[in-house]
TITIMAR-917246 format. One record per atom (N, C-alpha, C): atom name; residue in one letter; x, y, z. Coordinates in Angstrom, 2 decimals. Layout:
BEGIN
PT  atomo  residuo  c1  c2  c3
PT  CA  A  X  Y  Z
...
REM end
This chain:
BEGIN
PT  atomo  residuo  c1  c2  c3
PT  N  X  46.51  12.09  121.00
PT  CA  X  45.74  13.16  120.53
PT  C  X  45.40  13.22  119.21
PT  N  X  44.17  13.41  118.77
PT  CA  X  43.60  13.16  117.44
PT  C  X  43.99  14.58  116.58
PT  N  X  44.41  14.50  115.29
PT  CA  X  44.65  15.56  114.61
PT  C  X  43.34  16.29  113.88
PT  N  X  43.38  17.62  113.92
PT  CA  X  42.29  18.09  113.28
PT  C  X  42.57  18.61  111.90
PT  N  X  41.66  18.40  111.00
PT  CA  X  41.58  19.09  109.65
PT  C  X  41.71  20.36  109.53
PT  N  X  42.48  21.11  108.84
PT  CA  X  42.35  22.53  108.49
PT  C  X  41.51  22.72  107.27
PT  N  X  40.63  23.61  107.42
PT  CA  X  39.89  24.00  106.28
PT  C  X  40.51  25.03  105.51
PT  N  X  40.44  25.17  104.16
PT  CA  X  40.86  26.30  103.52
PT  C  X  40.06  27.62  103.88
PT  N  X  40.83  28.40  103.70
PT  CA  X  40.04  29.77  104.08
PT  C  X  39.50  30.35  102.44
PT  N  X  38.05  30.59  102.48
PT  CA  X  37.48  31.04  101.35
PT  C  X  37.95  32.58  101.14
PT  N  X  37.92  32.53  99.76
PT  CA  X  38.38  33.93  99.12
PT  C  X  36.93  34.73  99.23
PT  N  X  37.07  35.99  99.49
PT  CA  X  35.95  36.93  99.48
PT  C  X  35.55  37.17  98.06
PT  N  X  34.61  37.68  97.68
PT  CA  X  34.27  38.30  96.32
PT  C  X  35.28  39.45  96.01
PT  N  X  35.35  39.50  94.59
PT  CA  X  36.35  40.53  94.30
PT  C  X  36.09  41.85  94.72
PT  N  X  34.98  42.43  94.81
PT  CA  X  34.81  43.70  95.32
PT  C  X  35.06  43.98  96.64
PT  N  X  34.83  42.70  97.59
PT  CA  X  35.37  42.90  98.98
PT  C  X  36.98  42.85  99.15
PT  N  X  37.39  42.18  98.02
PT  CA  X  38.77  42.03  98.20
PT  C  X  39.57  43.53  97.86
PT  N  X  38.79  44.11  96.78
PT  CA  X  39.46  45.54  96.30
PT  C  X  39.14  46.61  97.50
PT  N  X  37.92  46.42  98.08
PT  CA  X  37.72  47.34  99.23
PT  C  X  38.41  46.99  100.61
PT  N  X  39.06  45.72  100.57
PT  CA  X  39.80  45.58  101.78
PT  C  X  38.93  44.95  102.85
PT  N  X  37.82  44.51  102.42
PT  CA  X  37.00  43.97  103.49
PT  C  X  36.69  42.41  103.08
PT  N  X  36.11  41.67  104.07
PT  CA  X  35.96  40.37  103.74
PT  C  X  36.67  39.40  104.68
PT  N  X  36.65  38.18  104.64
PT  CA  X  37.21  37.36  105.34
PT  C  X  38.59  37.06  105.29
PT  N  X  39.24  37.65  104.06
PT  CA  X  40.79  37.31  103.85
PT  C  X  41.47  38.21  104.53
PT  N  X  41.63  38.01  105.79
PT  CA  X  42.45  39.15  106.55
PT  C  X  43.84  38.68  106.35
PT  N  X  44.83  39.66  106.60
PT  CA  X  46.22  39.42  106.60
PT  C  X  46.64  38.33  107.55
PT  N  X  47.66  37.47  107.08
PT  CA  X  48.27  36.54  108.04
PT  C  X  49.06  37.24  109.06
PT  N  X  49.65  38.05  108.70
PT  CA  X  50.50  38.75  109.63
PT  C  X  49.85  39.59  110.75
PT  N  X  49.64  39.29  111.93
PT  CA  X  48.89  39.95  112.84
PT  C  X  49.88  40.12  113.94
PT  N  X  49.83  41.16  114.72
PT  CA  X  50.54  41.43  115.96
PT  C  X  49.98  40.55  117.14
PT  N  X  50.88  40.00  118.01
PT  CA  X  50.74  39.29  119.02
PT  C  X  50.15  40.13  120.36
PT  N  X  48.96  40.20  120.67
PT  CA  X  48.55  41.11  121.61
PT  C  X  48.57  40.52  123.10
PT  N  X  49.28  39.31  123.27
PT  CA  X  49.07  38.98  124.58
PT  C  X  50.17  39.85  125.48
PT  N  X  49.73  39.72  126.95
PT  CA  X  50.37  40.64  127.87
PT  C  X  51.70  40.57  128.04
PT  N  X  52.15  39.26  127.90
PT  CA  X  53.55  38.89  128.22
PT  C  X  54.60  39.09  126.98
PT  N  X  54.04  39.43  125.86
PT  CA  X  55.06  39.31  124.69
PT  C  X  55.67  40.79  124.62
PT  N  X  56.85  40.71  124.19
PT  CA  X  57.68  41.97  123.93
PT  C  X  57.34  42.41  122.56
PT  N  X  57.73  43.75  122.29
PT  CA  X  57.62  44.39  121.10
PT  C  X  58.55  43.89  120.12
PT  N  X  59.61  43.54  120.62
PT  CA  X  60.79  42.92  119.68
PT  C  X  60.34  41.57  119.10
PT  N  X  59.72  40.58  120.06
PT  CA  X  59.23  39.42  119.52
PT  C  X  58.20  39.71  118.63
PT  N  X  57.23  40.51  118.67
PT  CA  X  56.04  40.63  118.04
PT  C  X  56.59  41.31  116.60
PT  N  X  57.76  42.20  116.55
PT  CA  X  58.16  42.62  115.27
PT  C  X  58.81  41.43  114.52
PT  N  X  59.58  40.61  115.10
PT  CA  X  60.19  39.38  114.53
PT  C  X  59.03  38.56  113.85
PT  N  X  57.94  38.32  114.62
PT  CA  X  56.98  37.41  114.09
PT  C  X  56.28  38.05  112.97
PT  N  X  55.98  39.42  112.99
PT  CA  X  55.33  40.11  111.88
PT  C  X  56.43  40.17  110.59
PT  N  X  57.74  40.22  110.90
PT  CA  X  58.60  40.26  109.76
PT  C  X  58.72  38.90  109.19
PT  N  X  58.64  37.84  109.75
PT  CA  X  58.96  36.43  109.37
PT  C  X  57.84  35.89  108.54
PT  N  X  56.58  36.54  108.75
PT  CA  X  55.34  35.90  108.19
PT  C  X  55.11  36.78  107.00
PT  N  X  54.74  36.30  105.98
PT  CA  X  54.24  37.02  104.77
PT  C  X  52.62  37.28  104.62
PT  N  X  52.39  38.42  104.31
PT  CA  X  50.99  38.72  104.08
PT  C  X  50.49  38.29  102.60
PT  N  X  49.72  37.13  102.48
PT  CA  X  49.25  36.40  101.38
PT  C  X  47.90  36.65  101.23
PT  N  X  47.35  37.38  100.18
PT  CA  X  45.97  37.51  99.76
PT  C  X  45.66  36.52  98.55
PT  N  X  46.72  36.43  97.67
PT  CA  X  46.65  35.76  96.47
PT  C  X  46.07  34.11  96.56
PT  N  X  45.26  33.84  95.83
PT  CA  X  44.99  32.30  95.75
PT  C  X  46.06  31.58  95.49
PT  N  X  46.22  30.52  96.09
PT  CA  X  47.44  29.64  95.87
PT  C  X  47.56  29.02  94.73
PT  N  X  46.25  28.81  93.96
PT  CA  X  46.14  28.16  92.68
PT  C  X  46.29  29.00  91.67
PT  N  X  46.41  30.42  91.92
PT  CA  X  46.31  31.39  90.79
PT  C  X  47.89  31.78  90.31
PT  N  X  48.23  31.56  89.08
PT  CA  X  49.58  31.95  88.58
PT  C  X  49.94  33.39  88.83
PT  N  X  51.19  33.55  89.08
PT  CA  X  51.66  35.07  89.24
PT  C  X  51.46  35.80  87.85
PT  N  X  51.06  36.94  87.94
PT  CA  X  50.80  37.72  86.52
PT  C  X  52.14  38.57  86.36
PT  N  X  52.38  38.61  85.24
PT  CA  X  53.74  39.39  84.73
PT  C  X  53.35  40.84  84.75
PT  N  X  54.42  41.53  84.90
PT  CA  X  54.31  42.91  84.82
PT  C  X  53.60  43.59  83.73
PT  N  X  53.55  42.90  82.62
PT  CA  X  53.00  43.48  81.34
PT  C  X  51.74  42.56  81.08
PT  N  X  51.29  42.39  82.13
PT  CA  X  50.01  41.31  82.31
PT  C  X  48.99  41.19  81.19
PT  N  X  48.19  42.10  80.64
PT  CA  X  47.32  41.86  79.64
PT  C  X  48.02  41.71  78.28
PT  N  X  49.30  41.91  78.10
PT  CA  X  49.87  41.58  76.94
PT  C  X  50.57  40.38  76.91
PT  N  X  50.45  39.41  75.87
PT  CA  X  50.86  38.04  76.18
PT  C  X  52.28  37.88  75.58
PT  N  X  53.15  38.58  76.01
PT  CA  X  54.62  38.69  75.67
PT  C  X  55.23  37.29  75.68
PT  N  X  55.18  36.44  76.57
PT  CA  X  55.97  35.18  76.74
PT  C  X  55.26  34.22  75.59
PT  N  X  54.01  34.29  75.51
PT  CA  X  53.37  33.39  74.56
PT  C  X  53.83  33.81  72.99
PT  N  X  53.89  34.86  72.64
PT  CA  X  54.46  35.58  71.66
PT  C  X  55.68  35.14  71.25
PT  N  X  56.67  35.27  72.33
PT  CA  X  58.16  34.77  72.07
PT  C  X  58.22  33.39  71.85
PT  N  X  57.42  32.48  72.43
PT  CA  X  57.27  31.06  72.30
PT  C  X  56.96  30.90  70.86
PT  N  X  55.84  31.52  70.33
PT  CA  X  55.32  31.40  68.93
PT  C  X  56.50  31.69  68.14
PT  N  X  57.11  32.91  68.32
PT  CA  X  58.18  33.09  67.36
PT  C  X  59.24  32.21  67.44
PT  N  X  59.83  31.56  68.49
PT  CA  X  60.62  30.51  68.83
PT  C  X  60.33  29.26  67.99
PT  N  X  58.99  29.07  68.05
PT  CA  X  58.51  27.70  67.29
PT  C  X  58.73  27.90  65.78
PT  N  X  58.24  29.16  65.34
PT  CA  X  58.43  29.51  63.95
PT  C  X  59.82  29.32  63.29
PT  N  X  60.59  29.94  64.15
PT  CA  X  62.12  29.97  63.89
PT  C  X  62.72  28.56  63.76
PT  N  X  62.17  27.81  64.84
PT  CA  X  62.52  26.30  64.71
PT  C  X  62.14  25.69  63.44
PT  N  X  61.02  25.88  63.36
PT  CA  X  60.18  25.19  62.00
PT  C  X  60.92  25.61  60.79
PT  N  X  61.15  27.03  60.63
PT  CA  X  61.91  27.39  59.43
PT  C  X  63.09  26.89  59.39
PT  N  X  63.97  26.99  60.57
PT  CA  X  65.18  26.55  60.54
PT  C  X  65.44  25.23  60.03
PT  N  X  64.58  24.25  60.16
PT  CA  X  64.71  22.86  59.83
PT  C  X  64.40  22.99  58.10
PT  N  X  63.28  23.84  57.93
PT  CA  X  63.16  23.73  56.36
PT  C  X  64.17  24.48  55.59
PT  N  X  64.76  25.36  56.20
PT  CA  X  65.81  26.22  55.31
PT  C  X  67.21  25.26  55.41
PT  N  X  67.71  25.35  54.52
PT  CA  X  69.17  24.55  54.69
PT  C  X  70.20  25.46  54.46
PT  N  X  71.49  25.07  55.36
PT  CA  X  72.75  25.95  55.09
PT  C  X  72.85  26.79  56.51
PT  N  X  73.75  27.84  56.25
PT  CA  X  74.12  28.46  57.48
PT  C  X  72.97  29.33  58.12
PT  N  X  71.93  29.84  57.12
PT  CA  X  70.66  30.48  57.58
PT  C  X  69.76  29.66  58.37
PT  N  X  69.67  28.43  58.15
PT  CA  X  68.90  27.47  58.81
PT  C  X  69.44  27.19  60.16
PT  N  X  70.70  27.05  60.34
PT  CA  X  71.22  26.81  61.59
PT  C  X  71.28  28.01  62.57
PT  N  X  71.36  29.26  61.97
PT  CA  X  71.10  30.24  62.84
PT  C  X  69.61  30.44  63.19
PT  N  X  68.86  30.06  62.27
PT  CA  X  67.35  30.05  62.81
PT  C  X  66.92  29.12  63.83
PT  N  X  67.57  28.13  63.70
PT  CA  X  67.43  26.85  64.76
PT  C  X  68.01  27.38  66.06
PT  N  X  69.25  28.02  66.11
PT  CA  X  69.80  28.58  67.02
PT  C  X  68.99  29.80  67.87
PT  N  X  68.61  30.47  67.05
PT  CA  X  67.75  31.84  67.73
PT  C  X  66.42  31.31  68.31
PT  N  X  65.75  30.29  67.66
PT  CA  X  64.58  29.73  68.08
PT  C  X  64.81  29.05  69.53
PT  N  X  65.87  28.30  69.58
PT  CA  X  66.23  27.66  70.98
PT  C  X  66.55  28.88  71.92
PT  N  X  67.42  29.71  71.62
PT  CA  X  67.55  30.72  72.63
PT  C  X  66.37  31.44  72.92
PT  N  X  65.40  31.97  72.03
PT  CA  X  64.12  32.60  72.34
PT  C  X  63.22  31.60  73.32
PT  N  X  63.23  30.35  73.00
PT  CA  X  62.37  29.39  73.64
PT  C  X  62.92  29.36  75.09
PT  N  X  64.22  29.16  75.20
PT  CA  X  64.88  29.15  76.59
PT  C  X  64.64  30.29  77.48
PT  N  X  64.70  31.53  76.76
PT  CA  X  64.45  32.70  77.54
PT  C  X  63.03  32.78  77.99
PT  N  X  62.19  32.52  77.18
PT  CA  X  60.80  32.55  77.71
PT  C  X  60.39  31.37  78.64
PT  N  X  61.11  30.45  78.76
PT  CA  X  60.80  29.55  79.82
PT  C  X  61.43  29.82  81.02
PT  N  X  62.66  30.54  80.90
PT  CA  X  63.35  31.00  82.16
PT  C  X  62.71  32.20  82.66
PT  N  X  62.12  33.02  82.03
PT  CA  X  61.55  34.11  82.44
PT  C  X  60.15  33.72  83.34
PT  N  X  59.37  32.78  82.83
PT  CA  X  58.26  32.14  83.68
PT  C  X  58.69  31.51  84.85
PT  N  X  59.77  30.82  84.83
PT  CA  X  60.24  30.28  85.93
PT  C  X  60.83  31.12  87.01
PT  N  X  61.52  32.00  86.60
PT  CA  X  61.86  33.12  87.57
PT  C  X  60.70  33.81  88.36
PT  N  X  59.72  34.09  87.34
PT  CA  X  58.39  34.76  88.00
PT  C  X  57.66  33.95  88.88
PT  N  X  57.49  32.62  88.55
PT  CA  X  56.84  31.50  89.52
PT  C  X  57.60  31.36  90.84
PT  N  X  58.98  31.18  90.56
PT  CA  X  59.87  31.02  91.70
PT  C  X  59.90  32.12  92.75
PT  N  X  60.22  33.45  92.43
PT  CA  X  60.27  34.47  93.05
PT  C  X  59.09  35.04  93.76
PT  N  X  57.83  34.64  93.19
PT  CA  X  56.60  34.98  93.90
PT  C  X  56.05  33.80  94.74
PT  N  X  56.83  32.69  94.83
PT  CA  X  56.43  31.72  95.82
PT  C  X  55.31  30.69  95.48
PT  N  X  55.08  30.81  93.95
PT  CA  X  54.04  29.87  93.27
PT  C  X  54.65  28.41  93.24
PT  N  X  55.73  28.41  92.69
PT  CA  X  56.21  26.98  92.50
PT  C  X  57.89  27.06  92.62
PT  N  X  58.49  25.99  93.09
PT  CA  X  59.92  26.01  93.27
PT  C  X  60.47  25.63  91.87
PT  N  X  61.33  26.46  91.50
PT  CA  X  62.26  25.98  90.19
PT  C  X  63.70  26.09  90.59
PT  N  X  64.07  25.47  91.60
PT  CA  X  65.39  25.72  92.24
PT  C  X  66.73  25.26  91.36
PT  N  X  66.20  23.98  91.02
PT  CA  X  67.29  23.17  90.06
PT  C  X  67.44  23.95  88.80
PT  N  X  66.44  24.39  88.02
PT  CA  X  66.59  24.87  86.79
PT  C  X  67.10  26.11  86.88
PT  N  X  66.85  27.29  87.79
PT  CA  X  67.45  28.33  87.89
PT  C  X  68.97  28.26  88.41
PT  N  X  69.21  27.42  89.26
PT  CA  X  70.60  27.17  89.62
PT  C  X  71.34  26.62  88.60
PT  N  X  71.00  25.84  87.65
PT  CA  X  71.44  25.21  86.52
PT  C  X  71.85  26.40  85.41
PT  N  X  70.84  27.33  85.43
PT  CA  X  71.10  28.46  84.44
PT  C  X  72.13  29.47  85.07
PT  N  X  72.34  29.46  86.25
PT  CA  X  73.41  30.30  86.63
PT  C  X  74.74  29.55  86.60
PT  N  X  74.93  28.23  86.80
PT  CA  X  76.09  27.44  86.56
PT  C  X  76.41  27.41  84.99
PT  N  X  75.46  27.55  84.18
PT  CA  X  75.77  27.60  82.78
PT  C  X  76.21  28.91  82.22
PT  N  X  75.75  29.91  82.84
PT  CA  X  76.23  31.25  82.52
PT  C  X  77.61  31.44  83.21
PT  N  X  77.98  30.99  84.32
PT  CA  X  79.30  31.11  84.91
PT  C  X  80.26  30.17  84.05
PT  N  X  79.76  29.17  83.32
PT  CA  X  80.72  28.27  82.65
PT  C  X  80.97  28.88  81.53
PT  N  X  79.99  29.42  80.86
PT  CA  X  80.02  29.94  79.47
PT  C  X  81.03  31.20  79.47
PT  N  X  80.67  32.20  80.78
PT  CA  X  81.48  33.24  80.75
PT  C  X  83.12  32.85  81.10
PT  N  X  83.33  31.97  81.92
PT  CA  X  84.81  31.36  82.23
PT  C  X  85.57  31.03  80.85
PT  N  X  84.52  30.11  80.04
PT  CA  X  85.28  29.70  78.92
PT  C  X  85.45  30.75  77.96
PT  N  X  84.67  31.85  77.85
PT  CA  X  84.85  32.90  76.76
PT  C  X  85.81  33.87  77.21
PT  N  X  85.85  34.25  78.77
PT  CA  X  86.96  35.38  79.19
PT  C  X  88.19  34.62  79.68
PT  N  X  88.34  33.54  80.15
PT  CA  X  89.61  32.93  80.69
PT  C  X  89.60  31.44  80.06
PT  N  X  90.09  31.53  78.64
PT  CA  X  90.09  30.21  78.18
PT  C  X  91.44  29.27  78.67
PT  N  X  92.32  29.89  79.28
PT  CA  X  93.67  29.44  79.75
PT  C  X  93.34  28.57  81.15
PT  N  X  92.16  28.60  81.75
PT  CA  X  91.78  28.14  82.88
PT  C  X  91.44  26.37  82.48
PT  N  X  92.06  25.56  82.98
PT  CA  X  91.79  24.07  82.69
PT  C  X  90.29  23.82  82.84
PT  N  X  89.66  23.05  82.04
PT  CA  X  88.33  22.69  82.01
PT  C  X  87.76  22.27  83.23
PT  N  X  88.69  21.35  83.95
PT  CA  X  88.07  20.91  85.20
PT  C  X  87.90  21.98  86.26
PT  N  X  88.83  22.81  86.34
PT  CA  X  88.71  23.95  87.22
PT  C  X  87.40  24.86  86.77
PT  N  X  87.12  24.92  85.57
PT  CA  X  85.90  25.87  85.34
PT  C  X  84.69  24.81  85.82
PT  N  X  84.63  23.78  85.55
PT  CA  X  83.52  22.75  85.96
PT  C  X  83.46  22.87  87.28
PT  N  X  84.44  22.80  88.10
PT  CA  X  84.45  22.99  89.68
PT  C  X  83.75  24.49  90.07
PT  N  X  84.32  25.35  89.37
PT  CA  X  83.73  26.84  89.80
PT  C  X  82.27  26.77  89.47
PT  N  X  81.88  26.34  88.18
PT  CA  X  80.48  26.21  87.93
PT  C  X  79.65  25.45  88.89
PT  N  X  80.16  24.25  89.23
PT  CA  X  79.38  23.47  90.31
PT  C  X  79.40  24.34  91.75
PT  N  X  80.25  25.18  92.13
PT  CA  X  80.20  25.69  93.34
PT  C  X  79.27  27.04  93.05
PT  N  X  79.15  27.76  91.79
PT  CA  X  78.01  28.62  91.65
PT  C  X  76.60  28.04  91.54
PT  N  X  76.57  26.65  91.28
PT  CA  X  75.30  26.10  91.17
PT  C  X  74.89  25.78  92.75
PT  N  X  75.69  25.22  93.49
PT  CA  X  75.37  25.29  94.80
PT  C  X  75.04  26.38  95.58
PT  N  X  75.98  27.49  95.43
PT  CA  X  75.61  28.77  96.12
PT  C  X  74.15  29.33  95.54
PT  N  X  73.94  29.13  94.25
PT  CA  X  72.67  29.77  93.71
PT  C  X  71.51  28.84  94.32
PT  N  X  71.66  27.60  94.36
PT  CA  X  70.71  26.59  94.88
PT  C  X  70.45  27.19  96.14
PT  N  X  71.36  27.33  97.20
PT  CA  X  70.97  27.58  98.55
PT  C  X  70.27  28.91  98.62
PT  N  X  70.79  29.90  97.90
PT  CA  X  69.98  31.25  97.84
PT  C  X  68.48  31.10  97.24
PT  N  X  68.25  30.34  96.38
PT  CA  X  67.05  30.20  95.72
PT  C  X  65.93  29.38  96.75
PT  N  X  66.73  28.37  97.30
PT  CA  X  65.73  27.64  98.30
PT  C  X  65.26  28.52  99.35
PT  N  X  66.37  29.34  100.01
PT  CA  X  65.85  30.13  101.04
PT  C  X  64.88  31.30  100.51
PT  N  X  65.08  31.87  99.36
PT  CA  X  64.09  32.95  98.84
PT  C  X  62.79  32.11  98.75
PT  N  X  62.60  31.05  98.27
PT  CA  X  61.38  30.44  98.10
PT  C  X  60.73  30.04  99.38
PT  N  X  61.53  29.56  100.22
PT  CA  X  60.95  29.42  101.68
PT  C  X  60.39  30.73  102.23
PT  N  X  61.07  31.85  102.00
PT  CA  X  60.57  33.09  102.49
PT  C  X  59.11  33.49  101.79
PT  N  X  59.10  33.36  100.63
PT  CA  X  58.09  33.89  99.69
PT  C  X  56.90  33.00  99.94
PT  N  X  56.90  31.71  100.18
PT  CA  X  55.75  30.76  100.16
PT  C  X  55.59  30.18  101.70
PT  N  X  56.56  30.31  102.41
PT  CA  X  56.38  29.56  103.54
PT  C  X  56.54  28.01  103.53
PT  N  X  56.94  27.76  102.26
PT  CA  X  57.08  25.94  102.21
PT  C  X  58.66  25.89  101.66
PT  N  X  58.90  24.84  101.82
PT  CA  X  60.45  24.41  101.28
PT  C  X  60.06  23.97  99.94
PT  N  X  59.13  23.50  99.35
PT  CA  X  58.72  23.09  98.01
PT  C  X  57.24  22.89  97.86
PT  N  X  56.76  22.87  96.43
PT  CA  X  55.28  22.71  96.41
PT  C  X  55.07  21.88  95.16
PT  N  X  54.24  20.67  95.59
PT  CA  X  53.96  19.69  94.45
PT  C  X  52.85  20.32  93.51
PT  N  X  52.79  19.80  92.17
PT  CA  X  51.79  20.00  91.23
PT  C  X  52.39  20.53  89.97
REM end
C-alpha cells in the first residue's frame, strides 16, 4: 500500500485567528461515531493538545515586548569583558557574575522552549537539576562522601530527564524535534 504525503495546514490570516474563524480548527475534536463511549471520547480529548501556534514560531516570554533575556545577555557580556580587563578580586567577581547571568538567561530560554513544546532541552535541564542537587549536597551536607553525592546527583538527573521527556511529549506530541 502506497503512503500518502501529508500537507501542512495553512495558517489563516491574523484577523481570522483573532476572530476564531478560518481553517485552523482545534486538533482536539470529539469522536461522534455511534459506537464510541463518552469515557473514550474524554480520554481522546484529554490526550490531544489544542495547537493553534505555528510550529516554526518561537514561544513568547510573559514579558514579550520587553527584551529582558537579551538585555541580561548583554549585561553578562559586558561583565565578562570588564572582568578580563580589570585585574584582581574585582575582575574575578565580574567574570563570575557574567557567567552566572549568561547561564540564567540561557536556562530561562531553554525552560520556556521546552515546556511549550517548541524544542526539547531535556539533557540541559536535567543537567541543571543534577548540578543544583550536587551543589546543595556539597554545601548542606559536606560529611557525605563525594561518590555518594555524585550517585544522588545522577539519580536526580535520571528522574528529571524522565519527567522532562514526558512533559515534552505531552506538550508537542513528539518525543524530540530536530532543527
